[in-house]
N, C-alpha and C positions, 0 to 999 in steps of 0.2 A: 715601103710598108712601115718601116720603123719611123720614118719622118712623119707619116700620117698619124701614127700612134702618139708620138711625142707632141705633135701639134694639138691633138685631141686632149692629151694630158694637160697641156698648157692652158687650154680653154677651160677645162674642168677646174683647174687650180684658181683661175680668175673668177669663175662663178662662185666657188666656195669662199674665196676671199671677200667677194662682194656680199654674199649671204651673211658672212660673219660680221662685216661692217654694219649691214642693215640690222642684224640682230642686236649688236651693241648699241646702235642708235635707238632702236625700239626699246631696249631695256632702260636706257638713260631717260628717255621721254616718259616711259611708264613710271619709273621711280620718282621723277620730279612731280608727276601728276598725283601719284598716290600720297605723297607727303606734302603737297602744296598747302593744305589747310592746317598743317601741324606747325605751331610756332616753335622756333628753335633759337635759343640764345647761343649762337656759335659763330659770331663774326668778330673780327678785330676792331678796335676803336678806330673810327674814321678820322677823328681829329688829330692832326700832327702836333707834336709837342717838342719843346726844348728840354734840355737836361733838368732845368728847374721849373716847377709848376707854380704859376702865380694865380692865386684865387682871391676874388673879391666877394665879400658877403654883404648883402644889402638888407638891413632890417627895414621892412616896408613902413611907410608913413612916417610920422614924427612931427613934433611941434603942434601947430594948429590942425594938422591933418591927423585925426585920431584913428582913422580906419574904421572898421566896424565896431560898434559899441553895443551890439545886441546882447541881450540876456545878462547884462551886468559886466560884460567883458570890455576891455579896451585893447584893440589890436596893436596899436603902436608900442605899448609897453610889453606886450606878449612877444612881438617879433624881436624886440631888442634883447630880451632874455634868451630866446632861442638862438639868435645870431651869435650872442656872446659865448654860449655853450659850444656852438659849432666852431667858432674861432679857436677857443681854448683846446678843443679836441684836435683840430687840424694842425695846430702848431706842434703837436707831438709827433708828426710825421716827418720823414727825412726829405730833404731837397724840395721844400715847399715854402713859399712866401704867402702869407695870408694878410689881407687888409679888410677893414670894415668901412662902409661909406659913412656911417655915423656911430658914435659910441654914447651919445647923449640924446636927450629929447629935443631935437632941433628941427626946424624946417629945412628941407633940402629938395630942390627940384629934381625931376627925373633925369633931365639933361646933365645936371651937375654930377649925379651919381654915375652916369655912363662915362662922363669925361674923366672922373677920378679913376675908373677902371681902365680907360684907355691910356691914361698918363703913366700907369704902372705896368703897362703891357700885359694886362690880365689875360690869362688863358680862358677864364670863365667868370661870369658874374651870376651869383645865385641870390635871387630876391626872395626874402622870407615873408610869408603871409599866413593869415588865418581867414577863414571864409564865413560867409553868411548868405542866405538866399532870400529872395523877395518874399516868398510865401513861407519861409522858415520850415521847409519840409525836406530839403536835400541833405544828404549825409555822405561822407566819404572823403577821400583824398585824391588830388589831381595835380598834374604838372602842365603848365602852359609853356609852349615853345614857339619859336619863330616859324613862319611859313616860307622863309626864304632859304634856298640852298646856298651854302652847305650847312648853315646854322640850324636848319630843320633836322638834319641828320645828327649833328652834335647833340642838340637838345633831346632828340628822341632816344638816343642811346643812354644818355644820363637819366632821362625821365623814367625809362624802364627799370633802371637800377634803383632809383628812388622809390618807385611804387612797390618793387619787390621788398625793400626794407620796410615800407609802411605796412605791407601785407603781413609781414612777420610780426609786426606790433599789434595786428588784429584789426586794422582799418579796412573799410570797404573801398574798392578801387573804382575811381571815376574815369581814369584814363590819362594818356599823354596826348595833348591836342593843341590845335591852333585856333586863332580867331582873327578875322580881318575887319578893318574899319570900312567906311563907305568909299575910301580911296583905293581899296584893294591892298593896303599895306597892313603890317602887324597892328592889331588893335591896342595892345597894352604898351604904354609909353616906355616903360623901362626896357622892354625887349626891342622896341623900334629904335630908341635912341642908342642903345648899345650896339645893335647890328649896324647902324649907320656909321659907327666908329670901328667896325670890324671886331667887335667883342661878342662872343657867344653869350647868351643870357637866357635864363629860364625863371619862371615864377613857381615857387613851391607853395601850394595851398594845402596846408597840413590836414585840416578838418574843419567842420562847421561848428561855430560856437553857439548857434541858435537851434540846434537839433539834439534832443536828449541822447541819442545813440552815439553822438560824437563828443558831447560835453565831458564825458568821463575820461577822455584822452587828454584834456587840456585845462581842467579846472584847478589844478595845483601847480605851484611853481616847479616842483620836481618833474611834472609832465612836460613843461616847456623846455626844461633842460634836457630831458630824455629825447625830445624831438631834435634838438640841436646836435646831440651826439649821433643820433640816427642819420641826420643829414650828412654829417662828417663821414660816416661809414659809407654812405652812398657815393660821396665824392671820391673817397679813397679807392673804392672798387672801380669806379669809372676811369680814374687816371692810372690805376695800377700802382698805388703808393705802398710804401712799407714804412714801418716804424720800429726802430731799435728799442725805443722806450716802451711801447706797448707790446712788442714781440709779435707783430703781425706783418704779413707780407701778401699783398694783393696783386703782385706783378702779373701773375697768370690770368687774373680775372679780366684784364683789359683785352684779352684775346677771345673772350666768350661773351661779348655783349650782344644786344639785339641787332638784328640785321638792318643795315641802312646804307643808302647810297648818297654820297655828297652831291651828286649831280641832279638829283630829283627829290621831291618831297616824299616822305613816307605816307602812303595813301591813307592809312588808318588814322593818321593824325589830322587830316584835313576835315574841316567842319562839314558835317552831313546835315543839311537843312531839310531833307526829306523825311517824312514820318516812317515808322516801321511799315513793312509791306503787308503783313498779315497779322490779324488778331481775331480769333474766332473762339466761340464757346460751345460746349456740348455737355448736356446734363448726363451725369454718370450714375448718381445714386442719391437717395434721400433717406433720412433717419428720423422718423416721426417723433420718437420719444425725446429727442434732443433738439429737433428742428435743424439738423445739420444737412446742408446741401453740398454735394460733391460735384464740382464742375471741372471738366477738362478744358484747359486753356492751351491753345495752339497759336504760336506767334513766331514771326521771323522778320529780321531786317537784314537785307542783303548788302548793306553798306556800312553798318555800324552795329556793334554788339548791343543787346538789350541788357539794361542794368537795373531797372525798377519796374514795378507794377503797382497799381492801386485798383480798388473796386468799389462799386456802388450797388446797393440793394434797392434803391428807390429811384431808378431810371436816370441816375446822374445828378440828382439834386444835391446829394452829399456823397463824399468819397472817404475811404479809409486813408490812413497815413500811408506814405510810400513804403513799399516792401522791397528788399533786394530780390532781384530776379533769380530763380533757382540756378545754381552753378554758373552764375555770371562771372566772367573773368575778362575785364577790359584789356588786360595785357595780351592775353591769348586770342582775344576776339571771339570767345566762345560763350555759349549759354545753352541751357536746356530748352529745346523748342516746344516740348509738350510736358505739361505737369498738371497735377490735380490740385485744385484750390478748394479747401473745405471752409464753408461759411455757415455760421450759425444764424439762422433767421429768427428775429424776435417772435415770440409766441403771438399768434393772432394777426401776423403781418403777411401780406401777399408780396413776394419779392419779385422785382424785375432787375436782374443782375447785369451790370456792365463792367468790363475790365479794360483798363488802359495799359498799354505796353510802352515803355519809354526807352529810347536808345541813349548812347553815350553823351549825346549833346542835348538831352532832356526834351527831345521832340517825341510826341506820343501819338499813338493810333488807338482809337476807341472801338471796341467790339460792338456788334449789334446786340441789342438787349435780349436777354434770355428770361422769359416770363416763367415763373414757377406757379403752376396753376393751383397747387395745394396750399392751404392755409393751415399751418401747424399749430396745435394747441398742446402745450406741455407745461409742467410746473403748476403754478397757481391757477392758470387758465384751464388746465386739464381737470383740476380738482373741482373748479366751479362748474365746468361742463358736466362732470359726473354727478355733482349734487343737483344740478338742474334737471338732469335726466332722471334721477331718483324721484324728485318731486313730481315729475310728469309721468310717473308709473313706469320708468325705465324705457320709454319710447326712444329717447335720444340714444341711449346705449345700444338698443337694437338696431337703430339706423346706422350707427357707427360700425357695429359688427357686420351688418350687411354690406356696408361699403368696403370693409376690409376683405370680406369674402369675394366680392366682385373683382378685386385686384388680382386674384389668383385664377379667375376664369380664363379659358382659352380666348385668345384674341385681344386681351387687355395687357397693358404694360406693367410689369412688376419691377420695381427698383431694387437694386442690390443694397446691402447695408453700406453706410459711408465708411470709408477708411480714413479716419481723421489723421491729419498730419502726414500721410504717406504721399510720396512723390509718384507721379504717373510715369511709368516706364514706357519706353517706346515699344511698339509691337514686336513680337518675337521674330516675325518674318523680316528679312533685311529690306532696307529701302532700295529704290531703283539704283541709286548711286553706288550703294554698297554691293548690290548684285552685279553691277557693271564692273566694279573693281575686281570682284572675285573672278568673273569671267575672263577679264584681261590677264589676271595673274595665271589662271589656268591655261589660257592660250599661250602666254609667255613660256610657261614650263613645258607645254607640249611642243612649242617651236624649238626650244633648246634641246629637248630630247630627240626630236627629228633631226636636228642639225648634227648632234653628236652621232646619231645612228648612221646618217649619211656619210659623215667623216670616216667612221670606222669601216663602213662598207666600201668606201672609195679606197682606203688604204689596202684592204684585202684584195680588191680588184687590181689595184696597182701592183701589188706583190705577185699575184698570179700572172698578170700580163708580162711583167719583166721575167718571170720564170719561164713562160712560154717562149719569149724572145731568146732567152739564154739557151733553152733546149733546142730551139730552131737553129741557133748559131752553131751549136755543137754538131748537130746532124749534118749541116751543110759543110762542115770542115772535115767530116769523115770521107775517106777515099771511096769512090764508087767502083 
């Protein structure tokens, strides 16, 4: 009898151990799933280093290659000033060797720049640039990296540090990304030539010189120097440098970089050539006295974050300037998927609204047109309309009053007042994904409670069982 009880106890212990193991596994999987979409800068630097860090700074362009000359700027001279400031700042750090590919306005091939970096056994080459776009409508800062492992991981971890620094300066983020040529290799020559010689390299595009929102960051020499010092700060944080001169120590920062794996490319850095998946419009409200139309914009891209939008009120004939997508964060890969866009329609105009959503690689999706049936008349047009009504014996005014009264009749649509400048919040009821997460958390808690309850119950039964066995032994030992 005792053997049977012990055998059963052994089986119960095995079942409980298995249940505990399954519970731990379930908790781990649930935890990973719940935080999967939350970006965390909590990984050590992937790139291995020697005791001394060797850095090469490459001022882009030079000589006959002026770079962009849009808006009265000359990129080759801008990059040299920024690179020199970056050099001066990095020389203040301990155990660092810093080189520049050029210190004068000279022609230098991309291959020669990469060979110089390889000759000094550079740990990294940083190519300094300023940007401009074909349509002169883009704004923001970006970092271009290699698409080849492990250089993709090295570049991505630095690029995230660089964008965090640029964000602190107030620049809009365009992301850390790659670009391939027709041969499937790195598009940008300085990256391609450097990687071929086993030198990690990135291109830092600080801002756009041809867009008003970015010009204020680079139109003075002090701004170019500030960029160079900011670049040096990003490098110091990436490598975990310290400076006895500056009194700073970023040793711990090298353990808290963006997550990356040297064996594979960071998925978010790879070029997404597909347009955003969704872009729809819904009329929310109108305001007749100002001609304001409030439109709910719903958009999503499942491969790349949305960063810009623009809109048209004339069926796509003309468009507004690009606007930053609400709460867009190219580093976190996040954005607001529903927001309210308030547009003022010119008096006397019938609007047919289209919105375009752009992802991190400037690919856009166009919404279906939203026709606004009402033609608003306000300001001078409204006064002229009133005067015309007065000349006609007030008939026009009566007609307008009748139309307003009809809007409040049962079965007709009444628009709410426009909420100018307000962001559209998501509905109060949770989305299906949020609801599913809440249910899983509840199930997990319930499972743990049941497990604890069974464990306590098992211990009590075990204690009683042994007590019965003990009492039975005592009775059997007594003389009959």
